[in-house]
Each structure stands twice: as C-alpha cells, then as structure tokens.
C-alpha positions in Angstrom: -60.5 276.0 -105.8 -57.8 277.7 -103.5 -54.2 277.7 -104.7 -51.3 279.7 -102.8 -47.8 278.7 -102.9 -45.0 281.3 -102.1 -41.3 280.5 -101.8 -39.3 283.1 -100.9 -35.4 283.0 -100.4 -33.0 285.6 -99.3 -29.7 284.3 -98.7 -26.1 284.8 -98.2 -25.1 281.6 -99.3 -26.5 277.6 -99.4 -29.9 278.6 -98.8 -32.9 276.0 -100.5 -36.1 275.5 -100.5 -38.5 273.0 -101.8 -42.4 272.9 -101.9 -45.2 271.0 -103.4 -49.0 271.7 -103.0 -52.0 269.6 -103.4 -55.9 270.2 -104.1 -56.5 273.2 -101.4 -53.6 273.6 -99.7 -50.6 276.6 -99.2 -48.0 276.7 -98.2 -45.2 279.8 -97.6 -41.8 279.5 -96.9 -39.6 282.4 -95.7 -36.2 282.3 -95.8 -33.0 284.6 -94.3 -29.2 284.2 -93.7 -27.3 281.0 -95.0 -27.1 277.6 -94.9 -31.3 277.1 -94.4 -33.3 274.4 -95.0 -36.9 274.2 -95.7 -39.0 271.2 -97.3 -42.5 271.8 -97.4 -44.6 268.0 -99.0 -48.7 268.2 -99.3 -49.9 266.0 -101.4 -51.5 262.9 -102.2 -53.9 263.3 -99.3 -55.6 266.2 -100.3 -58.1 268.4 -98.2 -57.6 272.2 -96.7 -53.6 271.5 -95.9 -52.1 274.6 -94.9 -47.8 275.3 -93.9 -45.7 278.0 -93.2 -42.2 277.8 -92.3 -40.6 281.2 -91.0 -36.5 280.7 -90.9 -34.1 283.6 -90.1 -30.5 282.9 -89.3 -27.7 280.3 -89.8 -28.2 276.5 -90.6 -31.8 276.1 -89.9 -33.7 273.4 -91.1 -37.5 272.7 -91.8 -39.6 269.9 -92.7 -43.5 269.5 -92.8 -45.3 266.7 -94.5 -49.2 266.2 -94.4 -51.6 263.9 -95.7 -54.8 263.4 -94.7 -57.6 267.0 -95.2 -57.5 270.0 -92.8 -54.2 270.0 -91.3 -52.2 273.1 -90.6 -48.0 272.9 -89.6 -46.2 276.3 -88.8 -42.6 276.6 -88.0 -40.8 279.4 -87.1 -37.2 279.1 -86.1 -34.8 282.6 -85.4 -31.3 282.0 -84.7 -28.4 279.5 -85.2 -29.0 275.7 -86.0 -32.4 275.0 -85.0 -34.4 272.1 -86.1 -37.7 271.1 -86.8 -39.3 268.3 -88.5 -43.4 267.7 -88.4 -45.5 264.7 -89.9 -49.0 264.6 -90.0 -51.6 261.8 -91.4 -55.4 261.8 -91.2 -57.9 264.5 -90.5 -57.8 267.4 -88.3 -54.4 267.9 -87.1 -52.4 271.0 -85.7 -48.8 271.7 -85.4 -47.2 275.1 -84.1 -43.5 275.2 -83.4 -41.6 278.4 -82.5 -38.2 278.7 -81.6 -36.1 281.2 -80.6 -32.1 281.0 -79.9 -29.4 278.0 -81.0 -29.5 274.5 -81.2 -32.9 273.6 -80.2 -34.5 270.7 -81.8 -38.1 269.7 -82.4 -39.8 266.9 -83.8 -43.6 266.0 -84.0 -45.4 263.0 -85.3 -49.2 262.8 -85.4 -51.5 259.9 -86.8 -54.8 260.6 -87.6 -57.5 261.9 -85.3 -58.0 265.5 -84.7 -54.4 265.8 -82.7 -53.1 269.3 -81.8 -49.3 270.2 -80.8 -48.2 273.6 -79.9 -44.1 273.6 -78.7 -42.0 276.6 -78.1 -38.2 276.9 -77.2 -36.3 279.8 -76.3 -32.4 279.3 -75.2 -30.0 276.8 -76.2 -29.7 273.3 -76.9 -33.6 272.6 -76.1 -34.7 269.4 -77.5 -38.6 268.6 -77.8 -40.4 265.4 -79.1 -44.1 264.6 -79.6 -45.9 261.2 -80.7 -48.9 261.6 -80.7 -52.0 258.9 -82.1 -55.2 258.7 -81.8 -58.2 261.3 -81.1 -58.3 263.9 -79.5 -55.0 264.2 -78.0 -53.6 267.6 -76.8 -50.1 268.5 -76.1 -48.0 271.8 -75.1 -44.1 272.1 -74.7 -42.7 275.0 -73.3 -38.9 275.5 -72.6 -36.4 278.3 -72.0 -32.9 278.4 -71.2 -30.6 275.5 -71.5 -30.6 272.0 -72.5 -34.0 270.9 -71.9 -35.4 267.5 -72.6 -39.1 267.0 -73.2 -40.4 263.9 -75.0 -44.6 263.4 -75.1 -46.1 260.3 -76.2 -49.8 259.6 -76.4 -52.4 256.9 -77.7 -55.7 256.7 -77.2 -58.4 259.2 -77.1 -58.5 262.6 -75.5 -55.1 262.6 -73.7 -53.6 265.7 -72.4 -50.0 266.5 -71.8 -48.6 269.8 -70.7 -44.8 270.1 -69.7 -42.9 273.4 -69.2 -39.5 273.2 -68.3 -37.8 277.0 -67.7 -34.8 276.0 -66.2 -31.8 274.6 -67.5 -30.7 270.6 -68.2 -34.6 269.3 -67.0 -36.0 266.3 -68.3 -39.6 265.2 -68.9 -41.5 262.4 -70.2 -44.6 261.6 -70.3 -46.3 258.2 -71.5 -50.1 258.4 -72.2 -52.2 255.2 -73.0 -55.8 254.2 -72.6 -55.3 250.4 -71.7 -58.3 248.3 -72.6 -62.1 248.4 -72.1 -64.5 250.6 -73.2 -63.8 253.1 -70.2 -60.2 254.6 -71.2 -58.3 257.8 -72.3 -58.7 261.6 -70.6 -55.4 260.8 -68.7 -53.7 264.3 -67.8 -50.1 265.0 -67.0 -49.0 268.7 -65.6 -45.1 269.0 -65.4 -43.5 272.1 -64.5 -39.8 272.1 -63.9 -38.3 276.0 -63.3 -35.0 274.5 -61.0 -32.0 272.9 -62.8 -31.1 269.2 -63.5 -34.8 267.9 -62.7 -36.1 264.7 -64.1 -40.0 263.8 -64.3 -41.0 260.4 -65.6 -45.0 260.1 -65.8 -46.6 256.8 -67.3 -50.6 256.7 -67.2 -53.1 253.9 -68.6 -56.7 253.7 -68.1 -59.0 256.6 -67.6 -58.6 260.1 -66.3 -56.0 259.7 -64.4 -54.3 262.7 -63.2 -50.8 263.5 -62.5 -49.2 266.7 -61.4 -45.8 267.5 -60.9 -44.0 270.7 -59.8 -40.0 270.7 -59.1 -37.5 273.4 -58.0 -34.4 273.2 -57.0 -31.7 271.3 -58.0 -31.8 268.0 -59.3 -34.6 266.8 -58.1 -36.1 263.6 -59.3 -40.2 262.8 -59.6 -41.8 259.5 -60.4 -45.5 258.5 -61.0 -47.3 255.2 -62.8 -50.7 255.1 -62.7 -52.7 252.1 -64.1 -56.5 252.6 -63.4 -58.9 255.3 -63.1 -59.1 258.2 -61.7 -56.4 258.1 -59.9 -54.7 261.3 -58.5 -51.2 262.0 -57.8 -49.2 265.4 -56.8 -45.3 266.1 -56.5 -44.0 269.2 -55.5 -40.2 269.5 -54.8 -38.2 272.4 -53.8 -35.1 271.5 -52.7 -32.0 269.7 -53.8 -31.5 265.9 -54.5 -34.8 265.0 -53.7 -36.7 262.1 -55.4 -40.2 260.8 -54.8 -42.2 258.0 -56.6 -45.4 257.5 -56.8 -47.2 254.0 -58.2 -51.1 253.9 -58.5 -52.9 250.8 -59.6 -56.5 250.9 -59.1 -59.4 253.9 -59.1 -60.0 256.7 -57.1 -56.5 257.0 -55.2 -55.0 260.1 -54.0 -51.2 260.8 -53.4 -49.7 264.2 -52.2 -45.6 264.4 -52.1 -44.5 267.6 -50.6 -40.7 267.9 -49.9 -38.2 270.2 -49.1 -34.5 270.7 -48.2 -31.6 268.3 -49.2 -31.8 264.9 -50.3 -35.2 263.1 -49.2 -36.9 260.1 -50.4 -40.3 259.3 -50.6 -41.6 255.9 -51.9 -45.8 255.5 -52.1 -47.4 252.9 -53.7 -51.4 252.3 -53.8 -53.2 249.0 -55.4 -56.8 249.0 -54.6 -59.2 251.8 -54.7 -60.2 254.8 -52.6 -57.0 255.1 -50.6 -55.3 258.4 -49.5 -51.5 259.1 -49.0 -49.8 262.6 -47.9 -46.1 262.6 -47.4 -44.5 266.2 -45.9 -40.5 266.3 -45.7 -38.6 269.1 -45.2 -34.9 268.8 -43.4 -32.3 266.7 -45.1 -31.8 263.0 -45.6 -35.6 262.2 -44.6 -37.0 258.8 -46.0 -40.3 257.7 -46.1 -42.1 254.3 -47.7 -46.3 254.0 -48.0 -47.6 250.7 -49.2 -51.6 250.5 -49.0 -53.1 247.7 -50.3 -57.1 247.8 -50.0 -59.4 250.2 -49.9 -60.4 253.6 -48.1 -56.8 253.5 -45.9 -55.7 256.6 -44.7 -51.7 257.5 -44.2 -50.0 260.9 -43.2 -46.7 261.7 -42.5 -44.9 264.5 -41.9 -41.3 264.9 -41.1 -39.6 268.5 -40.1 -37.1 270.5 -38.5 -34.1 267.8 -38.8 -32.4 265.1 -40.4 -31.8 261.1 -40.9 -35.4 260.8 -40.1 -37.2 257.3 -41.2 -41.0 256.5 -41.2 -42.6 253.4 -42.8 -46.8 252.7 -42.8 -48.0 249.4 -44.5 -51.7 249.3 -44.7 -53.1 245.9 -45.6 -56.9 246.0 -45.9 -59.7 248.3 -45.4 -60.5 251.2 -43.2 -56.9 251.7 -41.4 -56.0 255.2 -40.8 -51.7 255.6 -39.8 -50.8 259.5 -39.0 -46.9 260.1 -38.0 -45.6 263.6 -37.2 -41.5 263.4 -36.2 -39.8 266.6 -35.8 -35.9 266.1 -35.1 -33.2 263.9 -36.2 -32.8 260.5 -36.0 -36.4 259.3 -35.4 -38.0 256.0 -36.9 -41.8 255.1 -36.8 -43.3 251.9 -38.1 -46.7 251.1 -38.6 -48.2 247.7 -40.0 -51.9 247.7 -40.3 
C-alpha cells in the first residue's frame, strides 16, 4: 500500500496548509512567503489519487478536492495574489494549472469520465474557468499579459477546446454540448487572440463541428454558433473594431470570414447541407450579409480598397452560385436567388 503526504510551509507570517489523503493517495504541499493558503482533500473515493500544490509569494490560495480513482491535480503558483481551485469526481481526471504573475484566478470543475484540463496563466489579472462533464473532454487554456478572461464549458463526449490569449483585455467563451441522437460529441473549438480587447464566443451542439477563431488587432468581435454535424467555420480578423458572426444549422456547411481594416461587419447564416460561404473585407465600414437556406449553395464576397461598401447574398433552394467583388468606396450589391 502506497501512502505519502508531505506538508512543508516556510513563511514570514500567516501561512497555513491542510491535507487529507486516503487509500493510495499522495499529497504534497509546499508554500513559501506569507498569507498562502492550500487545502488538499483526498478521501472517501479511494484509488490512486495524487495532488501537488506549490506556492511562492504572497496571498496565494489553492484548493484541490478529489473523489474517485486515478485523478491528478497539480497547482503551481508564483507571484502575488494568484488563486486556483479544482474539483474532480469520477475516474481518470487530470488538472494542471501553472500561474506566474499577479492576481490570476483559475477554477476547474470536472465530473466523471476521463477529463483532461490544462491551464497556464502568465501576467496579471487573468481569469480562467473550465467546467467539464462527460467522457474524454480536453481543454487547454493559455493566457498571458493582462486581464484576459476564458470560460470553457463542455458536456457530452470527446469535446476539444483550445484557447490561447496572448494580448490583453481579451474575452473568450466556448460552450460544447453533444445535443440529442446517437451520433454526437467530438466538437472542436480553437480560439487564438493575440490583440487587445478582443471578444470570441463559440457555441457548438451536435457531432464533429469545428470552429476556428483567430484575432489580432484591437476590439474585434467573433461569434460562431453551430448546431448539427460536421459544420466548419473559420473567422480571422486583424483590424480594429471588426465584427463577424456565423450561424450554421445542418451538416457539412462551410464558412470563411477574413477581415482587416476598420469596423467591418460580416453576418453569415447557413441552414441546410453542403453550403459554402466566403467573405473577405479590407478597408473600413464594410458590411456583408449572407443567408443560405437549402443545399449545395455557393457564395463568395470580396470587398477591398475603400470604405462603406455593402453586399448582400440571399440563396434559397439548391445549387445557387453568387460571386461579388467590389473595389473602391460606397458600392452596393444585392443578390437574391
């Protein structure tokens, strides 16, 4: 029988640590500085549980609670005022959190299954929250610089969320659910924000949907909503104040939005199957609206080299094709099929 519990606290003042281990558990707490608080509770569930908490600096706090078998949680915090909390029930779950800097906050909650969460935060005032239920979920969050926020919620089976925010004042939300039916889960969301004041919102329900968001620049906003199966949406924005929204209902729909410049707006709605949409905008104050209802429709819009261009594509039925290219300023194109 393996049993190991180590509690080490070296502090100037007000340092406390608490650890409880059960069955084949291993708990290690190492604190340096003053005002640190670590609580590890491993009991009642049994199994090969393991927890490691290492804190260096001032006013850090870490809480780890395990119930079940084969779970591992590691918190490493270095700096001032970092706070990490994880809670796991079930079997085979893992949580890794590494925080350097000041005032970072991480909260991870996992219920049952073989969930995996990895959070890394470097900088000041970053906030990460991960909630996973079901089997085979994977979440990875990386945040650097200042005051970024990430929220990941996954239910169902084999969902994947990968969030990277390396600028400042960015916000990301990923919400995965399997929906109804025997064919569900395996949704993927990849979010990368390297600019400042960016906002990304991804919501997926169904089977094997894929959402990709990449944003640089300033104050860009991306929103993706996918309901169905095997839909793909890609939003890339590098300008300032650009907004892109994609909504897909059905299966095998594809949408690409690429925007640079200033305060451009793209709104894409796809209902049905095998629809394709491509939007590309540079310049300033451009606006594109695409609506596809049916199947096997093709839409492509390109606006560049000017300002205040507008394009609208509406396709109802099957097999429609619309291509609009506008260069200059104050152009307006409307296509209805």
